[in-house]
C-alpha positions, 0 to 999 in steps of 0.5 A: 805480242810480236815485236818488229826490231829495225835493225838498221846496222845489220851487216847483210842490210849494210852490204846490200846498200853498198852493193846497190850504190856501187851498181847505180854508180857503175851503171852511170859510168858504163853509159858514159864509156860505151859512148866513148867506145862507139865514138872511138870505134873500140868495138870495130878494133877489137874485132866486133861487128857492132856495139850489140855484139861487143856488149854481149860477147866482150862485156857479158851482158844479156841481150835485153841489158846490151839493147838498154845500155846501147840505146840509152848511151846513144840517146844521151849524145843527143839528149844533154838533159837525160844524160845529166839526170842520168849522172846526177842519179835523178833517172835511172838507166832503166827508166831512161830506156822506157823514155827513149822512144818518145824523146825528142829535142822539144820534149826532153825536158818534159820526159826527164821530169816525168822519168824522175818523179814517176814510178816505173809503172807510172812512167810506162803508162805515160809513154804508152799514151804517147807511143802505143806500140811501146805496149807491145814488145815485138819479139819472137820467144819459144814457148815449147819444145819446137814452137815459138810465139811471135808478137808484133803491133799493127796499125788499122791500116797496116792490119787491113793490108795484112788481112787482104794479103792473107786472103790472096794467099788462101786464094792462091793455096785453094784452101783456107790458110792459118796466120802462121801458115801465111807468114811462112808461105810469104817468107818462103816466096821471098826467099826464093826470089831474094835469098842469095844463098837459094839463088847460088844453089840453083845457079851451081846445078846449072852448067856455068856460062863462062862469058867475057866480063866487061867490067874488070872490077866486077866479081863475075855472077858464077863466082859470087854464087860460088862464094854465097854457096861455100859461105852461106852468106855468113860473115867468116871473120874470126872474133876475139873468142875464136869463134867466126862472126857469122852475121848474116846482115849486110854482107860483102864479098872481100878480096883476101889479096886486095884488087889493088895488089893484084888479087883476082876474082877467084874463089880461094881470094874471096871471102864473106864479111859483114860491112863492119868487118869489111870496112875495119879490114880495109882501114887497117890496110889504109893505115 
């Protein structure tokens, strides 16, 4: 006969209980603290271009953890019932993350109640009924050496549009193209037209035509091409960890010596910055 002893006082069990309580308390406090960090722009003051980069680089959270805490903390600012439920322990941060996409002022009470009563699996099913896109997490993930998988969801209208576009690509190529080949061709076409780096490379290969710029506050096109070619469209400001930001979204050309101080539109007086760091630097100058 086998006897099962319920050792409620086992030291490892007690330690696990204490750590669990600490974790749950800490995640509630982190939600509130991140709200204050964003409100006071602390992440910018410390040199980070976004809340996500602050959470991953300064706090050491994973990408998914950073996304969860940032999205929940932002939602709680406009959803007082959810904020209260998290702080009282009725709803965990992970459950709160599941209902962020379907939460509205009108449905907040209903979804907070569901999050507090249903299991995570049951809650996911309820969310998918309202927002089917939640069933598919858009992502590009590595699956083998030099091979990744892209996952996304499409409405019937979007699928029809995509299929028609793929047909046009195949006709133009005079051969049937796979979905991956078609996506690659679309990206190549778009980048050839819109990528400032490719534009700069083409411009650098041609003789520079120096003309008179009618607007003295506009960086001449050939100089802007030189900046893009040198910086590759990446933010060059150094983060607190000593590494460059390298953000490529929404970048600007910044005058190291400001125009108001006599700075010129020359290559050595210009550097690429993301919009967040650009605003931060100008804010420091104004103060």
